[in-house]
N, C-alpha and C positions, 0 to 999 in steps of 0.2 A: 504494500500500500504506500501511499504518499506520506511523507514526514510532515508533521506540524512543526513549523520552525519557531513557534512562540517562545520556547525556552532555550533555544540554541544560542542565545546571547550571553549565557553564563551569568545571568542576573546583573549584567553590566550594560551601560549605555553604549552599545556597539551594534553594528550591523550583524544580524545572525548569520553565522557561517556553519556549514555542516561538514565540510572537508577542507583540508589544507592544500591538497594537490590531487592530481589524477594521473594514473599511469597510462602510458601507451603500451600496448601488448602485441606480441606475435601470437596469432591464433594457433591454438594447439589443443588436442584432446585433453592434455594435462592441465590446461588453464581454464578456469571457470570464472566468468565475469559475474560477480554478485551484485554490483551496482554500477551504473554509468552516470556520467555528468556531461552536459554539453554547455559550452560557454554561451552566454547570451549573444544573440546575433539578430540583425534586422532582416534584410532580404538577402537571399542567396541567388546570385546571378550566374548566367552561363548555361551551357548544355548539361544534360544529365550527368555525364562523366565528370565534368568540372565541379558540379554541385556535390556529387558523391565524394569526390576527393576533398573538397572543402569541409564537408561535415566530418569526415574521418580526422581531419586536422584539428577540429574544435571539440571533438569528443574524447573523453578519457574515462578511466575506470578507477574510482577511489577504493573499491574493495574487490580483491580477486582471491581465488582459492587455487592453489597449485597442489596437484596430486602426482608426485613422482618420487617414488621411494619413501613416501610418507605424505603427510598433509600439512599445509600451512595456509593460514589466511593472512593476507597482507592488506593493511588498511591505512588510509590517510584520513579517516573519519575523525571528527572531533569528539572521541570518546572520553576525553578529559572532562567534558562537560556533563558527564554522567551524574555528578554530584547534584546538579541543579536541574537537569533535563531528563524526564522519565523516558523519552524516546531514545536518547543517547545511551542511557543505562540499559534499556531493553535490547538495543542493537549490540552492545558489548556483551551482555549475557547470552544472547542468541549466538554470537560468534564463538564464545567459549563452549557453550553446549554443543554446537555443531562439531567442534574439534573433538570433544569427548565422546560423542556418539558415533561419529564417522571416522 
């Protein structure tokens, strides 16, 4: 589902942010994209191939899972805000539970 950003400001007067960065990935059966983020953009001009290439450039993945000789979840999400944000706390808990179960 969609995140409610109301608490992602860490109870400070700042713009709510959910992630600090987003990864570019090489597609592989060993890499699972758990979340994606697209930079804000206005209009995308050009032919379909040009537009597709542009979207790939502005899209990234703040949470990925890698399964190769073990399992790791790599995240740039602001889980440090779990103290004040129930959604960040739930995300962090879900990532830990996923690693324990899978």
